[in-house]
C-alpha positions as CSV (number, residue, x, y, z in Angstrom):
1,X,-55.9,-40.7,-18.7
2,X,-58.7,-38.1,-18.4
3,X,-58.0,-34.6,-19.6
4,X,-58.2,-32.8,-16.2
5,X,-56.4,-29.7,-17.4
6,X,-56.8,-26.7,-19.7
7,X,-53.4,-26.7,-21.2
8,X,-50.4,-28.9,-20.8
9,X,-48.0,-26.4,-22.4
10,X,-45.6,-24.1,-20.5
11,X,-48.2,-21.3,-20.5
12,X,-50.7,-19.9,-18.1
13,X,-53.7,-17.6,-17.6
14,X,-53.8,-14.2,-16.0
15,X,-55.0,-14.4,-12.4
16,X,-55.3,-10.6,-11.7
17,X,-56.1,-7.7,-13.9
18,X,-53.8,-5.5,-11.7
19,X,-50.3,-5.9,-13.1
20,X,-48.7,-5.4,-9.7
21,X,-50.6,-8.2,-8.1
22,X,-50.1,-10.4,-11.2
23,X,-46.4,-10.0,-10.9
24,X,-46.4,-11.7,-7.5
25,X,-48.2,-14.8,-8.8
26,X,-45.3,-16.1,-10.9
27,X,-41.8,-17.1,-9.8
28,X,-38.7,-18.7,-11.1
29,X,-38.1,-22.1,-9.4
30,X,-34.8,-21.1,-8.0
31,X,-36.1,-18.1,-5.9
32,X,-36.9,-20.3,-2.8
33,X,-33.3,-21.4,-2.7
34,X,-32.0,-17.8,-2.5
35,X,-34.5,-17.0,0.2
36,X,-34.2,-20.0,2.5
37,X,-30.7,-21.4,2.0
38,X,-29.1,-18.4,3.8
39,X,-31.6,-19.0,6.7
40,X,-30.5,-22.7,6.9
41,X,-26.9,-21.7,6.9
42,X,-27.5,-19.1,9.6
43,X,-29.5,-21.6,11.7
44,X,-26.6,-24.1,11.4
45,X,-24.1,-21.4,12.7
46,X,-26.5,-20.3,15.4
47,X,-27.1,-23.9,16.6
48,X,-23.4,-24.7,16.9
49,X,-21.6,-21.4,17.7
50,X,-24.2,-19.5,19.8
51,X,-26.4,-22.2,21.3
52,X,-23.6,-24.8,21.6
53,X,-25.9,-27.7,20.6
54,X,-24.0,-31.0,20.1
55,X,-23.7,-32.3,16.6
56,X,-25.7,-35.4,17.6
57,X,-28.6,-33.3,18.9
58,X,-28.5,-31.1,15.8
59,X,-28.6,-34.2,13.6
60,X,-31.5,-35.7,15.6
61,X,-33.6,-32.5,15.4
62,X,-32.9,-32.1,11.7
63,X,-34.2,-35.7,11.1
64,X,-37.3,-35.0,13.2
65,X,-37.9,-31.7,11.3
66,X,-37.6,-33.5,7.9
67,X,-40.0,-36.1,9.0
68,X,-42.5,-33.5,10.3
69,X,-42.2,-31.8,6.9
70,X,-43.3,-34.9,5.0
71,X,-46.6,-34.9,7.0
72,X,-47.0,-31.1,6.6
73,X,-46.5,-31.4,2.9
74,X,-49.2,-34.1,2.7
75,X,-51.6,-32.2,5.0
76,X,-51.2,-28.9,3.3
77,X,-51.7,-30.4,-0.2
78,X,-54.7,-32.5,0.8
79,X,-56.6,-30.3,3.3
80,X,-55.6,-26.8,2.3
81,X,-54.6,-26.7,-1.4
82,X,-57.5,-29.0,-2.3
83,X,-60.0,-27.4,0.0
84,X,-62.9,-26.0,-2.0
85,X,-64.7,-23.2,0.0
86,X,-68.4,-22.7,-1.0
87,X,-69.7,-20.3,-3.5
88,X,-68.1,-18.3,-6.3
89,X,-65.6,-16.6,-3.9
90,X,-64.6,-20.0,-2.6
91,X,-64.0,-21.2,-6.2
92,X,-61.9,-18.1,-6.8
93,X,-59.8,-18.6,-3.7
94,X,-59.2,-22.3,-4.6
95,X,-58.2,-21.3,-8.2
96,X,-55.7,-18.7,-7.0
97,X,-54.1,-21.0,-4.4
98,X,-53.9,-24.2,-6.3
99,X,-56.6,-24.7,-9.0
100,X,-54.5,-22.8,-11.5
101,X,-51.8,-25.4,-11.2
102,X,-54.2,-28.2,-12.1
103,X,-55.5,-26.2,-15.0
104,X,-52.0,-25.4,-16.3
105,X,-49.8,-28.1,-14.7
106,X,-46.7,-27.3,-16.9
107,X,-46.6,-23.6,-16.3
108,X,-42.9,-23.3,-15.1
109,X,-43.5,-20.1,-13.2
110,X,-46.2,-21.5,-11.0
111,X,-44.6,-24.7,-9.7
112,X,-43.0,-23.4,-6.4
113,X,-44.5,-21.3,-3.6
114,X,-44.3,-17.6,-4.2
115,X,-42.5,-15.6,-1.4
116,X,-45.8,-13.9,-0.4
117,X,-47.0,-17.3,0.7
118,X,-43.9,-19.2,1.7
119,X,-42.3,-16.5,4.0
120,X,-45.5,-15.9,6.1
121,X,-46.0,-19.7,6.3
122,X,-42.4,-20.3,7.3
123,X,-42.7,-17.6,10.1
124,X,-46.0,-19.1,11.3
125,X,-44.5,-22.6,11.5
126,X,-41.3,-21.3,13.1
127,X,-43.2,-19.8,16.0
128,X,-45.5,-22.8,16.3
129,X,-42.6,-25.2,16.6
130,X,-40.7,-22.8,18.9
131,X,-43.7,-23.2,21.3
132,X,-43.5,-27.0,20.9
133,X,-39.8,-27.9,20.9
134,X,-38.5,-24.8,22.7
135,X,-36.5,-21.7,21.9
136,X,-33.2,-23.6,21.5
137,X,-33.9,-26.8,19.6
138,X,-36.3,-25.1,17.2
139,X,-33.3,-23.9,15.2
140,X,-31.9,-27.4,14.2
141,X,-35.5,-28.7,14.0
142,X,-36.3,-25.9,11.5
143,X,-33.2,-26.7,9.4
144,X,-34.7,-30.1,8.7
145,X,-38.2,-28.6,8.2
146,X,-37.1,-26.0,5.7
147,X,-34.8,-28.4,4.0
148,X,-37.7,-30.6,3.5
149,X,-39.7,-27.8,2.1
150,X,-37.0,-26.8,-0.4
151,X,-36.7,-30.5,-1.5
152,X,-40.4,-30.5,-2.1
153,X,-40.4,-27.3,-4.1
154,X,-37.4,-28.4,-6.3
155,X,-38.9,-31.9,-6.7
156,X,-42.2,-30.5,-7.7
157,X,-40.6,-28.4,-10.5
158,X,-38.4,-31.4,-11.6
159,X,-41.4,-33.8,-11.8
160,X,-43.1,-31.5,-14.3
161,X,-40.1,-30.5,-16.3
162,X,-37.2,-33.1,-16.1
163,X,-36.8,-36.3,-18.0
164,X,-35.7,-38.9,-15.4
165,X,-33.9,-42.2,-15.9
166,X,-33.7,-43.3,-12.3
167,X,-36.3,-45.8,-11.3
168,X,-36.9,-43.9,-8.0
169,X,-37.6,-40.6,-9.7
170,X,-39.6,-42.1,-12.5
171,X,-41.9,-43.8,-9.9
172,X,-42.3,-40.6,-8.0
173,X,-43.1,-38.7,-11.2
174,X,-45.6,-41.3,-12.2
175,X,-47.3,-41.0,-8.8
176,X,-47.6,-37.2,-9.2
177,X,-48.8,-37.4,-12.8
178,X,-51.6,-39.8,-11.7
179,X,-52.6,-37.1,-9.3
180,X,-52.9,-34.6,-12.1
181,X,-54.2,-36.6,-14.9
182,X,-56.2,-39.5,-13.3
183,X,-57.5,-38.7,-9.8
184,X,-56.7,-35.4,-8.0
185,X,-58.3,-36.9,-4.8
186,X,-55.3,-39.2,-4.4
187,X,-51.6,-38.9,-4.5
188,X,-51.1,-35.8,-2.3
189,X,-47.5,-36.6,-1.5
190,X,-45.1,-34.9,-4.0
191,X,-41.6,-35.4,-2.6
192,X,-42.6,-38.8,-1.0
193,X,-45.4,-41.3,-0.9
194,X,-45.1,-42.1,2.8
195,X,-48.4,-40.5,4.0
196,X,-50.4,-41.6,0.9
197,X,-49.5,-45.1,1.9
198,X,-50.4,-44.5,5.5
199,X,-53.8,-42.8,4.7
200,X,-54.6,-45.0,1.7
201,X,-54.7,-42.2,-0.8
202,X,-52.2,-43.8,-3.1
203,X,-53.1,-45.4,-6.4
204,X,-53.9,-49.1,-7.0
205,X,-51.4,-51.5,-8.4
206,X,-53.2,-51.5,-11.8
207,X,-52.2,-47.8,-12.2
208,X,-48.6,-48.2,-11.3
209,X,-47.5,-49.4,-14.7
210,X,-49.9,-47.4,-16.8
211,X,-48.6,-44.6,-19.0
212,X,-48.2,-41.2,-17.3
């Protein structure tokens, strides 16, 4: 595969000269769990105890939230993370948001979203979905949506740093490695390949058995 990276070691490059700003660009992969799992637990409690939503309805909205996340993951990765604004400033913005990950794909501290990005995004999506599904059902819906996000973040870390034996995980890892090392204009799905198949941004059969 083509060498579309600067370093494949667990190392990185400084993004900001200011040490305070630099500190917020790196994160341990477990941090999103500590931030969002309590929110999920509270939303479960709120859905059942305060809002008295039936277990069937909670399950339905969780499933819908998970499904919506799969598309959100694909759309964010394809149209936001891989968007290249014009000019030097645009290149800088792209590098800070996602380009650094492609240059240093094995940097273990830049594989999940930092809270300075994930928390505002989560708040934005919560109020957006509240307007769409209503002030009651948004809580179980968001359980599914945020659970999907956490699965994505943990999967992304694992695909870069775990040695899998399961055929499912090996296939998913291979898909993501092709995105990094063969063609970054394909393979935008990380935790699933659903929308790559729908929008034909997956890789051809000849690549499926090639070495990652």
